[in-house]
VOSERO-167298 format. One line per field, with one value per residue (C-alpha): residue in three letters; x, y, z; residue number from 1; chain. Coordinates in nm, 4 decimals, decimal comma. Example, Ala and Ser with C-alpha at 12.3 -4.5 7.8 and 13.67 -1.06 7.14 Angstrom:
! residues 2
code (ALA_SER);
xx (1,2300_1,3670);
yy (-0,4500_-0,1060);
zz (0,7800_0,7140);
pos (1_2);
unit (A_A);
***
This chain:
! residues 407
code (MET_LYS_LYS_ALA_SER_LYS_TYR_PRO_TRP_ALA_LEU_VAL_GLY_LEU_LEU_TRP_GLY_VAL_ALA_LEU_LEU_ASN_TYR_MET_ASP_ARG_GLN_MET_LEU_SER_THR_MET_ARG_PRO_ALA_MET_GLN_VAL_ASP_ILE_ALA_GLU_LEU_GLN_SER_ALA_THR_ASN_PHE_GLY_TYR_LEU_MET_ALA_ILE_PHE_LEU_TRP_ILE_TYR_GLY_CYS_MET_SER_PRO_LEU_SER_GLY_MET_ILE_ALA_ASP_LYS_VAL_ASN_ARG_LYS_TRP_LEU_ILE_VAL_GLY_SER_LEU_PHE_VAL_TRP_SER_GLY_VAL_THR_PHE_GLY_MET_GLY_TYR_ALA_THR_SER_PHE_GLN_GLN_LEU_TYR_TRP_LEU_ARG_ALA_ILE_MET_GLY_ILE_SER_GLU_ALA_LEU_TYR_ILE_PRO_ALA_GLY_LEU_SER_LEU_ILE_ALA_ASP_PHE_HIS_LYS_ASP_THR_THR_ARG_SER_LEU_ALA_ILE_GLY_ILE_HIS_MET_THR_GLY_PHE_TYR_PHE_GLY_GLN_ALA_ILE_GLY_GLY_PHE_GLY_ALA_THR_VAL_ALA_ALA_THR_TYR_SER_TRP_HIS_THR_THR_PHE_HIS_SER_PHE_GLY_ILE_ILE_GLY_MET_ILE_TYR_SER_VAL_VAL_LEU_ILE_LEU_PHE_LEU_LYS_GLU_ASN_LYS_ARG_ASP_LYS_GLU_GLU_PHE_ASP_SER_VAL_THR_LYS_GLN_PRO_PHE_TYR_LYS_GLY_LEU_ILE_SER_VAL_LEU_SER_ASN_PHE_SER_PHE_TRP_ILE_LEU_LEU_PHE_TYR_PHE_ALA_ILE_SER_SER_LEU_PRO_GLY_TRP_ALA_ALA_LYS_ASN_TRP_LEU_PRO_THR_LEU_PHE_ALA_GLU_LYS_LEU_SER_ILE_PRO_MET_SER_GLN_ALA_GLY_PRO_LEU_ALA_THR_ILE_ALA_ILE_ALA_ALA_SER_SER_PHE_LEU_GLY_VAL_ILE_THR_GLY_GLY_ILE_LEU_SER_ASP_LYS_TRP_VAL_GLN_LYS_ASN_ILE_ARG_GLY_ARG_ILE_TYR_THR_SER_ALA_ILE_GLY_LEU_ALA_LEU_THR_VAL_PRO_SER_LEU_LEU_LEU_LEU_GLY_TYR_GLY_HIS_SER_LEU_PHE_HIS_ILE_VAL_SER_ALA_ALA_ILE_CYS_PHE_GLY_LEU_GLY_PHE_GLY_MET_PHE_ASP_GLY_ASN_ASN_MET_PRO_ILE_LEU_CYS_GLN_ILE_ILE_PRO_SER_LYS_ASN_ARG_ALA_THR_GLY_TYR_GLY_LEU_MET_ASN_MET_THR_GLY_VAL_PHE_PHE_GLY_ALA_PHE_ILE_THR_ASN_LEU_LEU_GLY_LYS_SER_THR_ASP_ALA_GLY_ASN_LEU_GLY_LYS_ASP_PHE_ALA_MET_LEU_ALA_LEU_ILE_VAL_LEU_VAL_ALA_LEU_ALA_LEU_GLN_LEU_TYR_PHE_LEU_ARG_PRO_LYS_MET_ASN_ASP_ILE_ALA_GLU);
xx (-0,7709_-0,5406_-0,7829_-0,8029_-0,4226_-0,4036_-0,6683_-0,4472_-0,2306_-0,5359_-0,6577_-0,3311_-0,3792_-0,7350_-0,6433_-0,3338_-0,5716_-0,7593_-0,4320_-0,3302_-0,6588_-0,6387_-0,3113_-0,3661_-0,6845_-0,5356_-0,1932_-0,2833_-0,3860_-0,0275_0,0900_-0,2153_-0,1915_-0,0471_-0,3356_-0,6066_-0,4934_-0,5844_-0,9507_-0,9337_-0,7289_-0,6909_-0,4599_-0,1957_-0,0919_0,1214_-0,0112_-0,3707_-0,2677_-0,1136_-0,4460_-0,6213_-0,3799_-0,3908_-0,7715_-0,7668_-0,5061_-0,6837_-1,0159_-0,8431_-0,6547_-0,9619_-1,1497_-0,8712_-0,9245_-1,2996_-1,2334_-1,0137_-1,2740_-1,5431_-1,3232_-1,2783_-1,6576_-1,8048_-1,7594_-1,4454_-1,5342_-1,8303_-1,6439_-1,3698_-1,6162_-1,8154_-1,5043_-1,3665_-1,6949_-1,7399_-1,3882_-1,3966_-1,7253_-1,5617_-1,2719_-1,5216_-1,7026_-1,3828_-1,3807_-1,6916_-1,5480_-1,5458_-1,4187_-1,1615_-1,4387_-1,5881_-1,2478_-1,1918_-1,5129_-1,4650_-1,1161_-1,2687_-1,5230_-1,2422_-1,0570_-1,3535_-1,4009_-1,0325_-0,9710_-1,2077_-0,9866_-0,6351_-0,7105_-0,9613_-0,7377_-0,4186_-0,5894_-0,7581_-0,4228_-0,2625_-0,5361_-0,4925_-0,1084_0,0906_0,4312_0,6219_0,4633_0,3037_0,5691_0,6029_0,2242_0,1800_0,4859_0,3406_0,0139_0,2050_0,3526_-0,0006_0,0230_0,3532_0,2263_-0,0814_0,1435_0,3461_0,0400_-0,0981_0,2212_0,1036_-0,1999_-0,0301_0,0725_-0,2814_-0,4217_-0,1798_-0,2890_-0,6629_-0,7835_-0,7776_-1,1539_-1,1148_-0,8366_-1,0570_-1,3541_-1,1503_-0,9821_-1,3091_-1,4911_-1,2128_-1,2491_-1,6265_-1,5961_-1,3326_-1,5653_-1,7923_-1,4978_-1,4494_-1,8157_-1,7677_-1,4336_-1,3357_-1,3924_-1,3896_-1,1729_-1,3673_-1,2099_-1,3388_-1,6883_-1,6845_-1,5766_-1,7996_-2,0833_-1,8566_-1,6563_-1,9569_-2,1110_-1,8165_-1,8452_-1,7298_-1,4518_-1,3096_-1,0649_-0,9464_-0,8772_-0,6908_-0,4652_-0,3943_-0,2988_-0,0125_0,3202_0,4871_0,2082_0,2877_0,6501_0,5439_0,2913_0,5536_0,8040_0,5445_0,4280_0,7731_0,8715_0,5560_0,6925_0,9392_0,6991_0,4189_0,6661_0,7790_0,4226_0,2939_0,5933_0,8616_0,7253_0,7487_1,1017_1,2043_1,0553_1,2389_1,5739_1,5933_1,4129_1,1696_0,7898_0,5586_0,4414_0,7956_0,8791_0,5646_0,6255_1,0019_0,9605_0,6784_0,8270_1,1649_0,9976_0,7526_1,0076_1,2551_0,9811_0,8632_1,2110_1,2230_0,9007_0,9794_1,3362_1,2273_0,9394_1,1548_1,4321_1,1881_0,9999_1,3267_1,4966_1,2043_1,2213_1,5711_1,5470_1,2296_1,3424_1,4085_1,1209_1,2413_1,5921_1,4675_1,2518_1,5447_1,7772_1,5207_1,4621_1,8380_1,8641_1,6301_1,8671_2,1358_1,8594_1,6837_2,0100_2,0869_1,7329_1,7705_2,1137_2,1674_2,1064_2,2004_1,9714_2,1991_2,1954_1,8214_1,7102_1,9656_1,8440_1,4813_1,5667_1,7552_1,4692_1,2113_1,4164_1,4527_1,0998_0,9636_1,1522_1,0106_0,6564_0,6058_0,6920_0,4642_0,1608_0,3751_0,5394_0,1943_0,0962_0,3765_0,2271_-0,1520_-0,4046_-0,5711_-0,9144_-0,7779_-0,5306_-0,7491_-0,8072_-0,4334_-0,3469_-0,6258_-0,4637_-0,1258_-0,2757_-0,4396_-0,1195_0,0921_-0,1546_-0,1798_0,1962_0,1616_-0,0949_0,1394_0,4368_0,2201_0,1086_0,4599_0,6176_0,3517_0,4670_0,8278_0,7786_0,6413_0,9437_1,1939_1,3109_1,1655_1,5008_1,6422_1,3372_1,3539_1,7114_1,6084_1,3778_1,6857_1,7515_1,3966_1,4300_1,7465_1,5564_1,2760_1,5279_1,7107_1,3888_1,2609_1,5797_1,6065_1,2478_1,0626_1,1164_0,8355_0,8103_0,6562_0,6122_0,2322_-0,0364_-0,3476_-0,5835);
yy (-3,1337_-2,9855_-2,6986_-2,6392_-2,6330_-2,3539_-2,1329_-1,9935_-1,8330_-1,7266_-1,5571_-1,3663_-1,2519_-1,1334_-0,9450_-0,8020_-0,6024_-0,4783_-0,3794_-0,1848_0,0064_0,0620_0,2514_0,4057_0,5807_0,7151_0,7998_0,9968_1,2969_1,3405_1,4444_1,6411_1,9439_2,1749_2,0984_2,1123_2,4325_2,6293_2,5524_2,5075_2,7932_2,6388_2,3739_2,6388_2,5926_2,2838_2,2810_2,2594_1,9885_1,8005_1,8243_1,6783_1,3860_1,3350_1,3180_1,0019_0,8548_0,9508_0,8028_0,5009_0,4427_0,4731_0,2261_-0,0326_-0,2213_-0,2332_-0,3484_-0,6289_-0,7463_-0,7340_-0,9350_-1,2079_-1,2357_-1,2060_-1,3398_-1,1615_-1,1897_-0,9547_-0,7246_-0,6830_-0,6354_-0,3733_-0,1891_-0,1673_-0,0475_0,2299_0,3756_0,3620_0,5513_0,8110_0,8450_0,9029_1,1617_1,3556_1,4593_1,6679_1,8432_2,2240_2,3110_2,2053_2,0974_1,8606_1,7017_1,6785_1,4836_1,2594_1,1680_1,0852_0,8499_0,6918_0,6287_0,4312_0,2179_0,1468_0,0453_-0,2481_-0,4112_-0,4789_-0,6865_-0,8962_-0,9392_-1,0288_-1,2692_-1,4435_-1,4939_-1,6109_-1,8736_-2,0089_-2,0187_-2,2127_-2,1204_-2,2529_-1,9978_-1,7369_-1,4624_-1,4966_-1,4908_-1,1853_-1,0272_-1,0697_-0,9204_-0,6253_-0,5482_-0,4513_-0,1658_-0,0551_-0,0695_0,1229_0,3802_0,4062_0,4451_0,6992_0,8937_0,9510_1,1385_1,4731_1,3589_1,2525_1,5691_1,7802_1,6031_1,6042_1,7423_1,6425_1,5878_1,3329_1,1570_1,0914_0,9893_0,7377_0,5623_0,5467_0,3723_0,1129_0,0162_-0,0184_-0,2489_-0,4619_-0,5150_-0,7077_-0,9329_-1,0139_-1,1058_-1,3695_-1,5210_-1,4416_-1,7192_-1,7378_-1,9993_-2,3251_-2,3881_-2,0521_-2,1404_-2,4508_-2,2477_-1,9506_-2,0385_-2,1004_-1,7833_-1,5548_-1,6775_-1,5359_-1,1799_-0,9215_-0,7987_-1,1403_-1,1573_-0,8046_-0,8938_-1,2083_-1,0121_-0,7316_-0,9787_-1,1108_-0,9431_-1,0349_-0,8575_-0,5337_-0,5575_-0,6164_-0,3329_-0,0840_-0,1992_-0,1713_0,1728_0,3298_0,1861_0,3353_0,6882_0,6715_0,4545_0,7119_0,9962_0,8363_0,7679_1,1190_1,3503_1,1832_1,3342_1,6789_1,6044_1,4981_1,8145_2,0368_1,8578_1,8154_2,1399_1,9635_1,9982_1,7649_1,6066_1,4631_1,4266_1,2264_0,9405_0,9388_0,9111_0,6596_0,4368_0,4281_0,3234_0,0815_-0,1017_-0,1477_-0,2423_-0,5074_-0,6569_-0,6219_-0,8088_-1,0897_-1,1301_-1,0940_-1,3378_-1,6117_-1,5588_-1,5507_-1,8673_-2,0592_-1,9131_-1,9811_-2,3528_-2,3595_-2,0862_-1,9853_-1,6196_-1,6280_-1,3916_-1,1549_-1,1450_-1,0932_-0,8021_-0,6539_-0,6685_-0,4797_-0,2121_-0,1628_-0,0738_0,2213_0,3959_0,5093_0,5689_0,8238_1,0049_1,0281_1,1407_1,4150_1,5440_1,4362_1,6788_1,5093_1,2913_0,9924_1,0380_1,0926_0,8137_0,5679_0,6457_0,5926_0,2570_0,1401_0,2568_0,0719_-0,2489_-0,2441_-0,1354_-0,4062_-0,6742_-0,5319_-0,4767_-0,8243_-0,9988_-0,8232_-1,0490_-1,3688_-1,2623_-1,1932_-1,5500_-1,6740_-1,5108_-1,4765_-1,7591_-1,7608_-1,6670_-1,3351_-1,2346_-0,9753_-0,8142_-0,8152_-0,6636_-0,4099_-0,2876_-0,2723_-0,0817_0,1672_0,2379_0,2614_0,4930_0,7210_0,7554_0,8159_1,0922_1,2549_1,2505_1,3670_1,6759_1,7389_1,7186_1,9524_2,2195_2,1193_2,1763_2,5256_2,5967_2,4591_2,1696_1,8676_1,7073_1,7526_1,5935_1,2959_1,2349_1,2546_0,9565_0,7339_0,7640_0,6550_0,3489_0,2422_0,2413_0,0249_-0,2151_-0,2668_-0,3340_-0,5799_-0,7869_-0,7978_-0,8682_-1,0428_-1,4189_-1,6353_-2,0001_-2,1563_-2,0968_-2,0867_-2,0680_-2,2235_-2,2090);
zz (-0,8829_-1,1473_-1,2014_-0,8254_-0,7971_-1,0540_-0,8969_-0,6148_-0,8832_-1,0860_-0,7682_-0,7430_-1,1021_-1,0422_-0,7270_-0,8962_-1,1135_-0,8056_-0,6384_-0,9492_-0,9529_-0,5756_-0,5968_-0,9398_-0,8305_-0,5073_-0,6528_-0,9639_-0,7550_-0,6283_-0,9777_-1,0942_-0,8687_-1,1407_-1,3765_-1,1106_-0,9392_-1,2509_-1,1812_-0,8020_-0,6552_-0,3066_-0,4525_-0,5228_-0,1588_-0,0950_0,2609_0,1357_-0,1082_0,1835_0,3674_0,0635_0,0484_0,4254_0,4673_0,2588_0,4917_0,8134_0,7011_0,5467_0,8707_1,0932_0,8744_0,8485_1,1806_1,1201_0,7627_0,8906_1,1409_0,8717_0,6321_0,8953_0,9302_0,5794_0,2270_0,1088_-0,2594_-0,2263_0,0077_-0,2538_-0,5412_-0,3527_-0,2406_-0,5942_-0,7445_-0,4880_-0,5037_-0,8845_-0,8746_-0,6496_-0,8950_-1,1737_-0,9611_-0,8883_-1,2525_-1,1795_-0,8703_-0,8849_-0,5360_-0,2787_-0,0401_-0,2972_-0,3589_0,0163_0,0801_-0,2213_-0,0980_0,2405_0,0798_-0,1219_0,2042_0,3402_0,0285_-0,0401_0,3232_0,2784_0,0166_0,1480_0,4636_0,2665_-0,0379_0,1478_0,3888_0,0950_-0,0802_0,2459_0,2869_-0,0656_-0,0466_0,2115_0,3530_0,0491_-0,1880_0,0388_0,0190_-0,3581_-0,4084_-0,1890_-0,3488_-0,6970_-0,5711_-0,4243_-0,7651_-0,8648_-0,6141_-0,7639_-1,1198_-1,0112_-0,8487_-1,1707_-1,3916_-1,1467_-1,2055_-1,5613_-1,4302_-1,4966_-1,8439_-1,9374_-1,7826_-1,9868_-2,3072_-2,2394_-1,9041_-1,5401_-1,5594_-1,8405_-1,6492_-1,3463_-1,5619_-1,7644_-1,4739_-1,2800_-1,5646_-1,5966_-1,2298_-1,2450_-1,5453_-1,3691_-1,0733_-1,3108_-1,4037_-1,0349_-0,9948_-1,2644_-1,1616_-0,8015_-0,5419_-0,1646_0,0074_0,0679_0,4064_0,5240_0,4034_0,6243_0,9270_0,8495_1,0889_1,3885_1,3278_1,2834_1,6120_1,8036_1,9417_1,6875_1,9145_2,0106_1,7203_1,7959_2,1601_2,0534_1,8193_2,0673_2,3412_2,1264_2,2219_1,8913_1,7065_1,8906_1,7769_1,4175_1,4438_1,5594_1,2981_1,0220_1,1367_1,1601_0,8220_0,6725_0,7179_0,4263_0,2284_0,2343_0,1904_-0,1360_-0,2521_-0,1955_-0,2262_-0,4386_-0,7658_-0,6053_-0,4832_-0,8344_-0,9831_-0,7329_-0,7364_-1,1138_-1,2087_-1,4410_-1,4827_-1,2931_-1,6198_-1,6477_-1,2781_-1,1978_-1,4433_-1,3775_-1,0015_-0,9980_-1,2690_-1,0923_-0,7674_-0,9300_-1,1458_-0,8620_-0,6140_-0,8595_-0,8542_-0,4756_-0,3984_-0,6428_-0,5181_-0,1569_-0,2047_-0,3534_-0,0960_0,1952_0,0910_0,0606_0,3667_0,6021_0,5163_0,6687_0,9322_1,1151_1,1030_0,7289_0,6529_0,9268_0,7827_0,4272_0,5408_0,7352_0,4343_0,2308_0,4915_0,5354_0,1655_0,2154_0,4580_0,2080_-0,0458_0,1748_0,2433_-0,1283_-0,2103_0,0465_-0,0473_-0,4084_-0,6942_-1,0211_-1,2303_-1,1672_-0,7881_-0,7540_-0,9874_-0,8436_-0,4927_-0,5943_-0,7533_-0,4441_-0,2222_-0,4307_-0,4303_-0,0525_0,0272_-0,2017_-0,0076_0,3151_0,1857_0,0432_0,3691_0,6178_0,5728_0,5603_0,8892_1,0333_0,9365_1,1629_1,4704_1,4114_1,3347_0,9925_1,1309_1,2648_0,9941_0,8252_1,1647_1,2327_0,8990_0,9371_1,2592_1,0883_0,7988_1,0360_1,2269_0,9141_0,7456_1,0504_1,0411_0,6679_0,7220_0,9726_0,7355_0,4436_0,6356_0,7646_0,4200_0,2776_0,5227_0,4584_0,0857_0,1442_0,3663_0,1108_0,3330_0,1512_0,0672_0,4172_0,5782_0,3401_0,4585_0,8257_0,7754_0,7410_1,1159_1,2006_0,9768_1,1608_1,4928_1,3499_1,1980_1,5275_1,7206_1,4622_1,4585_1,8377_1,9414_1,6584_1,7015_1,5548_1,6674_1,3541_0,9801_0,9757_1,2451_1,0907_1,3872);
pos (1_2_3_4_5_6_7_8_9_10_11_12_13_14_15_16_17_18_19_20_21_22_23_24_25_26_27_28_29_30_31_32_33_34_35_36_37_38_39_40_41_42_43_44_45_46_47_48_49_50_51_52_53_54_55_56_57_58_59_60_61_62_63_64_65_66_67_68_69_70_71_72_73_74_75_76_77_78_79_80_81_82_83_84_85_86_87_88_89_90_91_92_93_94_95_96_97_98_99_100_101_102_103_104_105_106_107_108_109_110_111_112_113_114_115_116_117_118_119_120_121_122_123_124_125_126_127_128_129_130_131_132_133_134_135_136_137_138_139_140_141_142_143_144_145_146_147_148_149_150_151_152_153_154_155_156_157_158_159_160_161_162_163_164_165_166_167_168_169_170_171_172_173_174_175_176_177_178_179_180_181_182_183_184_185_186_187_188_189_190_191_192_193_194_195_196_197_198_199_200_201_202_203_204_205_206_207_208_209_210_211_212_213_214_215_216_217_218_219_220_221_222_223_224_225_226_227_228_229_230_231_232_233_234_235_236_237_238_239_240_241_242_243_244_245_246_247_248_249_250_251_252_253_254_255_256_257_258_259_260_261_262_263_264_265_266_267_268_269_270_271_272_273_274_275_276_277_278_279_280_281_282_283_284_285_286_287_288_289_290_291_292_293_294_295_296_297_298_299_300_301_302_303_304_305_306_307_308_309_310_311_312_313_314_315_316_317_318_319_320_321_322_323_324_325_326_327_328_329_330_331_332_333_334_335_336_337_338_339_340_341_342_343_344_345_346_347_348_349_350_351_352_353_354_355_356_357_358_359_360_361_362_363_364_365_366_367_368_369_370_371_372_373_374_375_376_377_378_379_380_381_382_383_384_385_386_387_388_389_390_391_392_393_394_395_396_397_398_399_400_401_402_403_404_405_406_407);
unit (A_A_A_A_A_A_A_A_A_A_A_A_A_A_A_A_A_A_A_A_A_A_A_A_A_A_A_A_A_A_A_A_A_A_A_A_A_A_A_A_A_A_A_A_A_A_A_A_A_A_A_A_A_A_A_A_A_A_A_A_A_A_A_A_A_A_A_A_A_A_A_A_A_A_A_A_A_A_A_A_A_A_A_A_A_A_A_A_A_A_A_A_A_A_A_A_A_A_A_A_A_A_A_A_A_A_A_A_A_A_A_A_A_A_A_A_A_A_A_A_A_A_A_A_A_A_A_A_A_A_A_A_A_A_A_A_A_A_A_A_A_A_A_A_A_A_A_A_A_A_A_A_A_A_A_A_A_A_A_A_A_A_A_A_A_A_A_A_A_A_A_A_A_A_A_A_A_A_A_A_A_A_A_A_A_A_A_A_A_A_A_A_A_A_A_A_A_A_A_A_A_A_A_A_A_A_A_A_A_A_A_A_A_A_A_A_A_A_A_A_A_A_A_A_A_A_A_A_A_A_A_A_A_A_A_A_A_A_A_A_A_A_A_A_A_A_A_A_A_A_A_A_A_A_A_A_A_A_A_A_A_A_A_A_A_A_A_A_A_A_A_A_A_A_A_A_A_A_A_A_A_A_A_A_A_A_A_A_A_A_A_A_A_A_A_A_A_A_A_A_A_A_A_A_A_A_A_A_A_A_A_A_A_A_A_A_A_A_A_A_A_A_A_A_A_A_A_A_A_A_A_A_A_A_A_A_A_A_A_A_A_A_A_A_A_A_A_A_A_A_A_A_A_A_A_A_A_A_A_A_A_A_A_A_A_A_A_A_A_A_A_A_A_A_A_A_A_A_A_A_A_A_A_A_A_A_A_A_A_A_A_A_A_A_A_A_A_A_A_A_A_A_A_A_A_A_A);
***
C-alpha cells in the first residue's frame, strides 16, 4: 500500500522526463536558424522559417483530437513509449537533412508523433491524482515542458560549439534511450484496466460526441485557444525578439529568452498548483480564479515585451509572462476534470490541444511575416488585447458544479 501511494508521484517524475524531451526536441529549432541557414539557404527567409515551424503545429493540431480518442481507448503506457521513440528518431534524422524540403517533412512527422503524448500523459496523471493534488501534480509535470524549452534554447549554443547536425543527433539518441526506461518503469492505471473492455466496445466517436455536447467545454476550448496565441508566440519567436530588441546574437538571445520563461513558468505552475488545490477545496471556482490571475499577469508583460528596449524591461517582462502563463497552463487539465468524465478526458484535451495549436500555427506564420516587416515587437503588444477578451469570457461563463467528474 505504501509503495502504491508513492507511485503517483513516481509517475509524475517519469513523465516529467518525457515532457522535457517533448519540448526540447521541438524547441531547439527556433534558435538554430543562424547555424542552419549556412547550409540550407531557404532558411535565410524568416517567412520560410515560419513555415517550417508552422507545419509542425498544423500536423500536431490535426492529430490531437485523434490522439486523445486513441488514448482513451488503448494502453497509454505503450502509446507514450512509441510516441517518444518515434519523435526522438525524427530528431536524430534531422541531423542528416540537406534541404528545406527534408526538414519540412521531418517536422511534419514529428508533429504526428509528439501529438500522441500530451493527451495520454495528462489523462494518466489526472487518473492517478485526485482533486487534492491534481493541479500540483500536473503543474510539476508541466515544468518538464518549460525545462525542455529552456534546454532547447541552448540549441544555437551547442550548434555554435560543434555543429547543428551533432546537436540533432545527440538529443535524438537521448530520447530513444529514455524510451527504454519507460518500458521498464511506466505503468497504466489499474482502474482503467478494469474498465478497458467496456470502454473499447463503445463506438470510437461516442466520447467525442459526449465532449462536444458539453457547453462548458466549448467555453474552456475558446479560452484555451485564445490564450494559446501569446503562449506559442513566446515559444517560437521570443528568442528572435530578444535578439532584435537587445541587439545580441541568437547564441545569447536563445538561452536568455528560454531560461527567463522556463524559470518563471516553473515558479508559476508550482505556485498555481498549490493555490488551486487549496482554493478549490473552499470554492468550486478556485481553479478558475487561479488560472485567471495567471493570465492577467501576461497582459502587462506582453505590452512591455512589445515596447520595452532595455535588458531590464525585456527580461522582467519575460519573467512576469512566464509566471502568469505557468499559473494558467497548469490548471487547464484540472479544470477539464471538473467538467468532463475521466473516460473522455484525453479526448477533451486532444480537442483543446488541436484548437490551441491551430491558433499557434496562425500566430507563428503571422509573426514570421511580422519579423520580415520589422513589426515583431508591436504585434507582441497587440496580443495583450486578445488575452483580455479571453479572460473576461472565462470569468463570466465558466462555472463548474463539482471538483471532479469520475464517470
